[in-house]
C-alpha positions in Angstrom: 0.0 0.0 0.0 1.4 3.4 -0.9 1.0 6.7 0.9 -1.9 8.9 -0.1 -4.6 11.1 1.4 -6.5 7.9 2.2 -3.6 6.3 4.2 -1.7 7.0 7.4 1.6 5.9 8.7 1.9 3.3 11.5 4.2 0.7 12.8 3.8 -3.1 13.0 5.0 -5.3 15.8 8.6 -5.3 14.5 8.5 -1.5 14.4 8.6 -1.4 10.6 6.8 1.6 9.2 3.8 0.7 7.1 0.9 2.5 5.4 -2.6 1.7 6.6 -6.0 2.7 5.3 -7.5 5.8 7.1 -9.9 4.5 9.7 -13.6 5.3 9.3 -13.7 7.5 12.4 -11.1 9.8 10.7 -12.9 9.8 7.4 -16.1 10.8 9.4 -14.2 13.5 11.3 -12.9 15.0 8.0 -16.4 15.1 6.6 -15.2 14.2 3.1 -12.5 16.9 3.1 -9.4 14.9 2.1 -7.2 17.9 2.4 -7.5 17.9 6.2 -4.8 16.1 8.1 -5.3 12.7 9.5 -4.8 12.4 13.3 -2.0 9.9 13.8 0.8 9.6 16.3 3.3 8.5 13.6 4.9 10.0 10.5 7.3 8.6 7.9 10.8 9.9 8.6 11.4 11.4 5.1 8.1 13.3 4.9 8.9 16.5 6.7 10.8 19.7 6.1 13.2 21.3 8.5 16.0 23.9 8.5 19.1 22.0 7.6 21.3 23.9 10.2 18.8 23.2 13.0 18.4 19.6 11.9 22.2 19.1 12.1 22.3 20.9 15.4 19.9 18.6 17.1 21.8 15.5 15.8 20.1 14.7 12.6 18.2 11.4 13.0 20.7 9.7 15.3 20.2 11.4 18.7 21.8 9.9 21.8 18.9 9.7 24.3 21.2 9.5 27.3 20.4 8.5 30.8 16.7 7.7 31.2 16.6 7.3 35.0 15.1 10.8 35.6 12.5 10.2 32.9 11.6 6.8 34.4 11.3 8.3 37.9 9.0 11.1 36.5 6.9 8.5 34.8 6.5 6.6 38.1 5.7 9.8 40.0 3.1 10.9 37.5 1.6 7.4 37.5 1.8 7.3 33.7 -0.2 4.8 31.8 1.4 1.6 30.3 2.0 1.1 26.6 -1.1 -1.0 26.4 -3.2 2.1 27.4 -1.5 4.0 24.6 -2.4 1.3 22.1 -6.0 1.2 23.2 -6.7 4.9 23.6 -4.2 6.9 21.4 -3.5 4.4 18.6 -6.4 1.9 18.5 -5.8 1.2 14.8 -2.4 -0.2 15.5 -1.7 -3.6 14.0 0.2 -4.6 17.1 -1.5 -7.6 18.7 -2.8 -7.1 22.2 -2.7 -10.7 23.4 -0.4 -13.4 22.0 1.4 -16.6 23.1 4.2 -16.2 20.7 5.1 -14.1 17.7 7.3 -15.0 14.8 7.8 -17.6 12.1 6.8 -21.2 12.3 9.6 -23.0 10.5 10.2 -26.7 9.5 13.9 -27.0 10.4 14.4 -29.9 8.0 13.0 -28.2 4.9 13.4 -24.6 5.8 9.8 -23.9 4.9 7.5 -21.7 6.9 3.8 -21.2 7.4 2.9 -18.3 5.1 -0.5 -16.5 4.8 0.2 -16.3 1.0 -1.4 -12.9 0.9 -4.8 -14.4 1.8 -7.5 -12.6 3.8 -8.5 -13.2 7.4 -9.9 -16.7 8.2 -8.5 -18.3 5.0 -6.2 -21.2 5.2 -2.5 -20.6 5.3 0.1 -22.3 3.1 3.8 -23.3 3.3 6.5 -21.4 1.5 10.3 -21.1 1.7 11.3 -19.2 4.8 12.6 -15.7 3.9 13.2 -14.2 7.4 11.5 -10.9 6.5 8.4 -11.4 8.6 5.4 -10.1 6.7 3.3 -13.0 5.4 5.4 -15.4 7.6 5.0 -13.4 10.8 2.5 -15.7 12.7 0.8 -14.6 15.8 0.1 -17.6 18.0 -2.8 -16.3 20.1 -4.3 -19.4 21.7 -3.1 -22.9 22.2 -5.6 -25.6 23.3 -3.7 -28.4 25.0 -6.6 -30.9 24.7 -6.7 -30.4 21.0 -2.9 -30.9 20.9 -3.2 -34.3 22.6 -6.1 -35.5 20.4 -4.2 -34.5 17.2 -0.7 -35.8 18.2 -1.2 -39.1 16.4 -1.9 -37.3 13.1 1.6 -35.8 13.0 3.7 -38.0 10.7 6.6 -35.6 10.1 8.4 -32.7 11.7 6.6 -30.4 9.2 3.8 -28.5 10.7 0.7 -30.4 9.5 -1.7 -27.9 10.9 -2.7 -25.9 7.9 -6.1 -27.5 8.2 -6.3 -26.1 11.8 -4.5 -22.8 11.6 -6.2 -19.9 9.8 -4.9 -16.4 9.5 -6.1 -14.7 12.7 -8.8 -12.1 13.1 -9.5 -10.2 16.3 -12.8 -12.1 16.6 -11.2 -15.5 16.5 -8.4 -15.1 19.1 -9.8 -17.8 21.4 -11.0 -20.2 18.7 -7.7 -21.2 17.1 -6.7 -24.9 17.7 -3.1 -25.2 16.6 0.0 -27.3 17.1 3.4 -26.5 15.8 7.1 -26.1 16.7 7.9 -22.4 17.2 11.4 -21.3 16.4 12.8 -18.3 18.4 
């Protein structure tokens, strides 16, 4: 997805900058005026203008943040909210999962193949593709593991390859607690 007046910048779980569709609440707030800014706490780094001398004076992009102990004490004294509060109240459209058991690729170590959503939509079956280590389609959010289902399905596993594509679907927020899955997670 490319940047436009119908997208805004955000970060995924790996803190990679991505473009996301403008949420309906923002489209409603703008009342059809696509020239109005989109409220977002993020911005792509190359999309602003600044006086060159001042930019160099403040350290360009690589600023040493120094000792954080005073800031941490202030945060404690002010009873600041946790990051989860920020995600829920300031950036509710974030793609960062709120609850998960593990996050990353599911790799067959013998064949170097990974579960891959193959660009499919939510609640469609996943596939298997050569591991590329770039996350994206192979970044699997293991949200729920049902141990009873694991025990019942153990005899069906005939190889180290994850044979759960018939059980694992790409995850939607509505299906967090409904996903039966078994697999070997690599960390």
